[in-house]
C-alpha positions as CSV (number, residue, x, y, z in Angstrom):
1,M,6.2,26.7,36.6
2,E,2.3,26.9,37.8
3,S,1.7,29.5,36.0
4,L,3.3,28.2,32.7
5,V,1.0,25.2,33.0
6,A,-1.9,27.6,33.8
7,N,-1.0,29.7,30.6
8,A,-0.3,26.1,28.1
9,Q,-3.1,26.5,26.1
10,A,-2.5,30.9,25.7
11,I,0.9,29.3,24.6
12,N,-0.2,27.0,22.4
13,R,-2.4,29.8,20.6
14,L,0.1,32.3,20.2
15,L,2.5,29.6,19.0
16,A,-0.1,28.7,16.2
17,R,-0.8,32.0,15.5
18,Y,3.1,32.9,14.5
19,G,2.6,29.6,12.2
20,V,5.1,27.4,14.4
21,K,4.9,24.2,12.3
22,F,6.4,21.8,10.8
23,G,5.8,19.9,7.1
24,I,6.8,16.4,6.0
25,Y,6.0,14.4,3.1
26,K,3.9,11.3,3.4
27,N,2.7,9.2,1.0
28,N,3.2,11.8,-1.8
29,E,1.6,14.6,-0.1
30,F,2.6,17.6,2.0
31,I,1.6,17.5,5.4
32,E,2.1,20.2,8.1
33,Q,1.2,20.6,11.6
34,L,1.5,22.3,14.7
35,F,4.7,21.1,16.6
36,P,3.1,20.3,20.1
37,F,4.8,22.0,23.0
38,D,4.8,21.4,26.4
39,P,5.5,23.7,29.0
40,V,6.6,21.9,31.3
41,P,10.0,23.0,31.3
42,R,13.1,21.1,31.1
43,V,15.9,22.1,33.5
44,I,19.3,21.5,33.8
45,S,21.6,22.5,36.5
46,A,24.9,24.7,35.8
47,E,27.2,22.1,37.0
48,E,25.5,19.9,34.9
49,F,25.6,21.7,32.2
50,E,29.2,22.6,31.8
51,I,30.1,19.2,31.6
52,L,27.9,18.9,28.7
53,E,29.4,21.9,27.2
54,Q,32.8,20.6,27.6
55,G,32.1,17.7,25.5
56,L,30.2,19.1,23.5
57,K,32.5,21.4,22.3
58,Q,35.6,18.4,22.3
59,R,32.9,16.3,20.0
60,V,32.0,18.7,17.3
61,N,36.3,20.2,17.7
62,A,37.1,16.4,16.8
63,L,34.5,16.3,13.7
64,N,35.4,19.2,12.4
65,A,39.0,17.9,12.1
66,F,38.0,14.8,10.9
67,L,36.0,16.6,7.9
68,K,38.7,18.3,7.1
69,D,41.4,15.5,7.5
70,I,38.7,13.0,5.3
71,Y,38.9,16.1,2.5
72,T,42.8,16.7,2.4
73,D,45.2,14.6,3.8
74,K,43.2,11.6,4.6
75,K,46.0,10.8,7.7
76,I,43.0,8.6,9.5
77,I,42.6,6.2,7.2
78,K,46.6,5.9,6.7
79,D,46.9,5.1,10.5
80,G,44.2,2.7,10.5
81,V,41.7,4.5,12.7
82,V,38.9,4.5,10.0
83,P,38.7,1.9,7.2
84,D,38.9,3.4,3.7
85,N,36.2,1.1,1.9
86,F,33.8,2.6,4.8
87,V,34.5,6.3,4.4
88,F,34.6,5.6,0.7
89,S,31.0,4.0,0.5
90,S,29.0,6.3,2.7
91,S,26.7,8.0,0.5
92,G,28.0,11.5,2.5
93,F,31.4,11.4,0.9
94,L,31.8,14.1,-2.5
95,P,34.1,13.4,-4.1
96,E,33.3,16.9,-5.8
97,C,34.8,18.3,-2.1
98,D,38.1,16.1,-2.2
99,N,41.3,18.3,-1.7
100,F,39.1,21.5,-0.8
101,V,38.8,23.2,2.5
102,P,36.0,26.0,2.9
103,P,37.2,29.5,4.2
104,A,38.4,29.3,7.6
105,G,38.7,25.8,7.5
106,V,35.0,25.3,9.2
107,F,33.0,22.3,7.7
108,S,29.7,22.3,10.6
109,H,29.4,25.9,11.2
110,I,25.8,24.4,13.0
111,S,26.2,21.2,14.6
112,G,23.3,19.2,16.5
113,I,23.5,16.6,18.9
114,D,21.5,14.3,20.1
115,L,21.4,13.2,23.5
116,V,19.4,11.2,26.4
117,Q,19.9,11.1,29.7
118,A,19.9,7.7,31.6
119,D,18.2,6.4,34.9
120,S,21.7,6.6,36.2
121,G,21.8,10.0,35.1
122,E,25.4,9.8,32.7
123,W,24.5,11.3,30.0
124,F,25.0,9.5,26.6
125,I,24.8,10.4,22.6
126,L,22.8,8.6,20.1
127,E,23.5,10.7,17.1
128,D,25.6,13.7,15.4
129,N,23.6,16.0,13.0
130,L,26.3,18.1,10.6
131,R,24.2,18.4,7.6
132,I,22.1,21.6,9.0
133,P,20.4,20.2,11.9
134,S,17.5,22.0,12.3
135,G,14.9,22.8,15.7
136,A,16.7,25.5,17.3
137,S,13.9,28.1,16.4
138,Y,11.0,26.1,18.1
139,P,12.5,26.5,21.5
140,L,13.8,29.7,20.7
141,I,10.6,31.2,20.1
142,A,8.5,29.0,22.5
143,R,10.5,31.0,25.5
144,K,10.1,34.2,23.7
145,L,5.9,33.3,24.1
146,S,6.3,31.7,27.2
147,R,7.2,34.8,28.9
148,R,5.3,37.1,26.9
149,A,2.2,34.4,28.6
150,S,3.8,34.1,32.2
151,P,6.3,37.0,32.8
152,E,6.1,36.3,36.4
153,T,7.7,32.8,36.0
154,F,10.6,34.1,34.4
155,K,11.2,36.8,36.7
156,H,11.4,34.3,39.9
157,N,13.1,31.7,38.5
158,K,17.1,32.3,37.4
159,V,17.7,30.8,34.1
160,D,19.7,31.7,31.2
161,N,18.4,33.9,28.4
162,N,18.4,31.8,25.5
163,A,17.7,34.8,22.7
164,D,21.6,35.1,21.7
165,Y,20.9,32.7,19.2
166,G,20.5,34.4,16.3
167,R,23.5,36.4,17.0
168,L,25.8,33.0,17.6
169,L,24.8,32.0,13.7
170,A,25.4,35.6,12.7
171,H,28.7,35.4,13.7
172,S,29.4,32.1,12.3
173,M,28.4,33.3,9.5
174,Q,30.2,36.6,9.4
175,S,33.5,35.0,10.5
176,V,33.7,32.7,7.5
177,N,32.6,35.1,4.6
178,P,35.1,35.9,2.1
179,G,33.2,39.0,1.1
180,G,29.6,40.0,0.5
181,L,25.9,39.5,2.2
182,N,25.2,36.8,4.5
183,V,22.0,35.2,3.7
184,I,19.4,32.8,4.4
185,L,17.8,30.7,1.1
186,T,14.9,28.5,2.0
187,P,13.6,26.1,-0.8
188,G,10.0,27.8,-0.2
189,R,7.0,27.3,1.4
190,Y,6.3,23.7,1.1
191,N,9.8,22.8,2.4
192,S,9.4,21.0,6.3
193,A,11.7,23.8,7.7
194,F,10.2,26.9,6.3
195,F,8.6,28.0,9.6
196,E,12.5,27.7,11.0
197,H,14.3,29.7,7.6
198,S,12.2,32.7,7.9
199,Y,12.5,33.0,11.9
200,L,16.2,32.8,11.9
201,A,16.0,35.7,9.0
202,E,14.1,37.6,11.6
203,V,16.7,37.0,14.7
204,T,20.2,37.2,12.8
205,G,18.6,40.3,10.2
206,F,19.8,38.4,7.2
207,P,17.6,38.7,4.3
208,L,15.4,35.5,3.6
209,V,15.9,34.5,-0.4
210,M,14.7,31.6,-2.6
211,P,17.2,30.0,-5.3
212,N,15.4,31.5,-8.0
213,D,16.7,35.0,-6.3
214,L,20.0,34.1,-6.9
215,F,22.9,33.4,-9.5
216,V,26.5,33.0,-10.3
217,E,28.5,34.9,-12.7
218,E,32.3,34.3,-12.9
219,N,32.2,32.0,-9.9
220,K,30.3,34.5,-7.7
221,L,27.2,34.4,-5.9
222,Y,25.0,37.2,-6.3
223,I,21.1,38.2,-5.2
224,R,19.0,40.1,-7.7
225,T,18.3,43.0,-5.6
226,Q,14.7,45.1,-5.9
227,Q,16.1,47.8,-7.9
228,G,17.0,45.2,-10.8
229,G,20.8,45.1,-9.4
230,K,22.8,42.9,-7.8
231,A,24.7,42.0,-4.8
232,L,27.5,40.1,-3.8
233,V,26.6,36.9,-1.3
234,G,29.9,36.1,0.9
235,A,27.8,32.8,2.9
236,I,24.4,31.4,2.5
237,Y,22.6,29.5,5.1
238,R,21.1,26.5,3.6
239,R,19.2,23.3,4.3
240,I,18.5,21.9,0.4
241,S,20.5,18.6,1.2
242,D,23.6,18.1,-1.0
243,E,22.4,16.6,-4.0
244,Y,19.8,19.0,-4.6
245,L,22.1,22.3,-4.2
246,D,23.5,22.7,-7.5
247,P,22.1,21.2,-10.7
248,L,25.2,21.7,-12.7
249,T,27.1,19.6,-10.2
250,F,24.6,17.2,-8.8
251,N,21.1,16.4,-9.3
252,P,20.5,18.1,-13.0
253,E,16.9,17.7,-12.1
254,S,16.7,19.9,-9.3
255,L,14.3,22.6,-9.1
256,I,15.7,24.1,-5.5
257,G,19.1,24.6,-6.2
258,V,21.3,27.3,-7.2
259,P,23.0,26.5,-10.9
260,G,27.0,26.9,-10.4
261,I,26.7,27.5,-6.6
262,M,29.6,25.0,-6.5
263,S,31.6,26.8,-8.9
264,A,31.3,29.7,-6.6
265,Y,32.0,27.5,-3.2
266,L,34.8,25.4,-4.7
267,A,36.3,28.8,-5.8
268,G,36.9,30.1,-2.3
269,N,34.3,33.0,-3.1
270,L,31.3,31.7,-1.1
271,A,31.0,29.7,2.5
272,I,28.1,27.1,2.5
273,V,26.5,27.0,5.9
274,N,26.9,23.9,6.6
275,A,29.7,22.5,4.0
276,P,28.8,20.0,1.6
277,G,30.0,16.7,1.9
278,N,29.4,16.8,5.6
279,G,27.3,14.0,6.0
280,V,30.2,11.2,5.4
281,A,31.3,12.7,9.3
282,D,27.4,12.1,10.4
283,D,26.7,8.5,9.1
284,K,25.4,6.5,11.3
285,G,28.5,4.4,11.0
286,T,30.9,6.7,11.0
287,Y,29.3,7.7,14.8
288,Y,30.9,4.1,16.0
289,F,34.5,6.0,15.2
290,V,34.2,9.3,16.9
291,P,35.5,8.7,20.4
292,K,38.5,7.3,18.4
293,M,38.5,10.9,16.3
294,I,38.6,12.7,19.7
295,E,41.5,10.4,20.9
296,Y,43.5,10.8,17.7
297,Y,43.0,14.6,16.6
298,L,42.8,16.4,20.3
299,N,44.8,13.6,22.6
300,E,42.3,13.8,24.9
301,K,39.8,10.8,26.4
302,P,35.8,11.6,25.2
303,I,33.9,13.5,28.2
304,L,30.9,12.2,26.9
305,H,30.2,8.8,25.9
306,N,28.5,7.0,22.7
307,A,26.0,4.6,23.4
308,P,27.3,1.0,23.4
309,T,27.5,0.6,20.0
310,Y,28.6,-2.3,17.0
311,L,29.4,-2.8,13.9
312,P,29.0,-5.4,11.6
313,M,31.4,-5.3,9.4
314,Y,33.7,-6.1,12.4
315,R,33.7,-10.3,12.8
316,E,33.5,-10.0,16.7
317,D,30.5,-7.5,16.4
318,M,28.7,-9.2,13.9
319,E,28.6,-11.9,16.0
320,Y,27.5,-10.2,18.9
321,C,24.8,-8.5,17.0
322,L,23.5,-12.2,15.5
323,D,23.4,-13.8,19.3
324,N,22.0,-10.7,21.2
325,I,19.2,-9.1,18.4
326,H,16.7,-9.5,20.4
327,K,17.4,-6.7,23.3
328,L,19.5,-4.3,20.6
329,V,18.1,-1.4,18.7
330,I,18.5,-1.6,14.8
331,K,19.8,1.5,12.5
332,D,20.0,1.8,9.2
333,V,22.9,4.2,8.6
334,A,20.9,5.6,5.5
335,E,17.6,7.0,7.1
336,A,16.7,9.6,9.6
337,G,14.0,11.8,11.4
338,G,13.3,8.3,13.2
339,Y,12.5,6.4,10.1
340,G,14.3,2.5,9.9
341,V,15.1,2.2,13.8
342,L,13.3,-0.6,14.4
343,F,13.5,-2.7,18.4
344,G,14.6,-6.8,18.5
345,K,12.0,-6.9,21.9
346,D,9.4,-6.1,19.4
347,M,10.0,-9.2,16.8
348,D,9.5,-12.3,16.8
349,E,11.2,-15.2,16.2
350,A,10.9,-15.1,12.5
351,T,11.1,-11.9,11.9
352,L,14.8,-11.8,14.3
353,A,15.6,-14.2,11.6
354,E,15.2,-12.2,8.7
355,W,17.4,-9.2,9.9
356,R,20.0,-11.7,10.8
357,Q,20.3,-12.3,7.3
358,K,19.8,-8.7,6.4
359,I,22.2,-7.7,8.9
360,Q,25.0,-10.5,7.2
361,D,24.2,-9.4,3.6
362,E,24.9,-6.1,4.2
363,P,27.1,-5.2,7.2
364,R,28.2,-1.7,6.4
365,R,24.2,-0.7,5.9
366,F,23.3,-0.9,9.4
367,I,24.6,-0.3,13.4
368,L,23.5,-2.0,16.1
369,Q,23.0,-0.4,19.8
370,E,22.2,-1.7,23.3
371,V,19.1,0.1,24.4
372,I,19.5,3.0,26.9
373,N,16.7,3.0,29.0
374,F,16.9,7.1,29.1
375,I,14.4,9.4,31.6
376,D,11.2,10.6,31.3
377,L,9.9,13.7,31.8
378,P,6.5,15.2,32.9
379,V,4.6,15.8,30.3
380,L,0.9,17.8,30.8
381,D,-1.8,16.0,29.8
382,G,-4.8,17.7,30.3
383,E,-4.8,19.0,33.9
384,T,-2.0,16.0,35.2
385,T,1.4,15.1,33.9
386,V,2.4,12.1,32.6
387,P,5.6,10.6,32.4
388,R,7.2,10.4,28.4
389,K,10.5,9.6,27.1
390,A,12.8,12.6,26.0
391,D,15.8,13.6,24.3
392,L,18.2,16.3,24.4
393,R,19.1,17.7,20.9
394,A,22.4,20.0,21.9
395,Y,23.2,23.0,18.9
396,V,27.0,23.7,19.2
397,V,28.1,26.5,17.0
398,S,31.1,26.6,15.6
399,S,33.1,30.3,13.9
400,A,36.4,30.7,12.3
401,D,37.6,32.0,15.9
402,K,35.7,30.0,19.1
403,T,33.0,27.0,19.3
404,D,30.3,27.6,21.3
405,V,27.2,25.8,22.9
406,W,23.9,27.4,22.9
407,H,22.9,27.5,26.0
408,C,18.7,26.1,25.6
409,G,18.8,22.9,23.6
410,L,15.4,21.2,21.5
411,T,13.8,18.9,24.1
412,R,11.8,16.5,22.3
413,F,9.4,14.3,23.7
414,S,7.2,11.1,22.6
415,R,3.4,11.4,23.1
416,V,3.0,7.8,23.3
417,P,3.3,5.7,26.7
418,D,6.2,3.6,26.6
419,S,7.8,4.9,23.2
420,F,11.0,5.8,22.8
421,V,10.8,7.7,19.7
422,V,10.9,10.9,20.0
423,N,11.4,12.6,16.3
424,S,8.3,14.9,15.5
425,S,7.7,13.3,12.1
426,Q,7.2,10.3,14.1
427,G,4.3,12.2,16.1
428,G,6.7,13.9,19.1
429,G,6.1,16.9,20.6
430,F,8.6,19.4,22.3
431,K,9.6,21.5,25.3
432,D,11.7,24.5,26.4
433,T,15.4,23.7,28.0
434,S,16.3,25.8,30.4
435,L,19.9,26.2,32.1
436,Q,19.5,27.1,35.8
437,L,21.9,30.1,36.4
438,L,24.3,29.5,40.2
């Protein structure tokens, strides 16, 4: 550990050299910056991770079952477990995908589940991310460069190897591929996750392509070859939002989509990782129902629990929210990346009154949660360490034949004292997450 701390600057220089960056658009300007890395790893014991692994597999299996059901038989609606107006009013539900099941029946191939550990030691799930969650590349390359900078640390500490993420992703894509190449699609250099796209192409061995490299003929997707020919594509990893994916189906002004790609997908000739329409399952309001989904689809009790959450569209929840808003977290279900998250404790009485009215006016738009006082982790500040709030994004990779939890994860921390917002877009940093072997 001391060696990692001593080599902190060397590791961050290597990360900078490799272009480990993320970009955000702010005030109509693209701002690219390094993702600050803290060398003090988060270490999770094998016994603790085993419980997390079981709970994460359970949750993702239920979410995949929900997506298949909601786009086909809709039994969960018919049985009154989830309200129909709640599902169909979600911006993430795509009518274009109704009555369609993607290859091998897998909707969420890569699920990013955000958790925090409370002071009591219990883990709580804060959010499900099913629209190709980013971030796996950061701990992947950080571990590789940390090993290079401080090989003795890993020689004397028994931690599980995290280098198999590329293999897990490659297996998932190949398992659902109906025939053709596997490719990694990037919108280009100015996409916020461009580093991740290029690095995932490296670790999977799949071609990195841009939208203009692809075209559709007779409901099949092809890539232009260097020899001037074409090659069939069977599975495509993408991190382009649904509405920009295909200008012939969705937003006609999109310049980063592939015209006709949805026709290839809906004809069953292409697997899209993750499936279009997954947004209905990671809607922050849908989160409220996931424990019920686990019982409904799997006939099991949830292993991991949600943070205590209230949905104002229910009268009892509305009354509680209005009475207790001063101590709750308010989340806009349409926002992501740490945006649209407000703490009642930070508001004066006039502002609280305004928010009470907003919640009554748009009860479907917001969820409210109890504040989880999650743990601080040590973060290097100069030559000393300071406590900072940190969460964990765990990655669950679903294939046609199995569900795997990656034995690593992205630990994000706030660089602001006492702040509960850890997202990279809000100025946070990241750590390696190490699974301690027995």
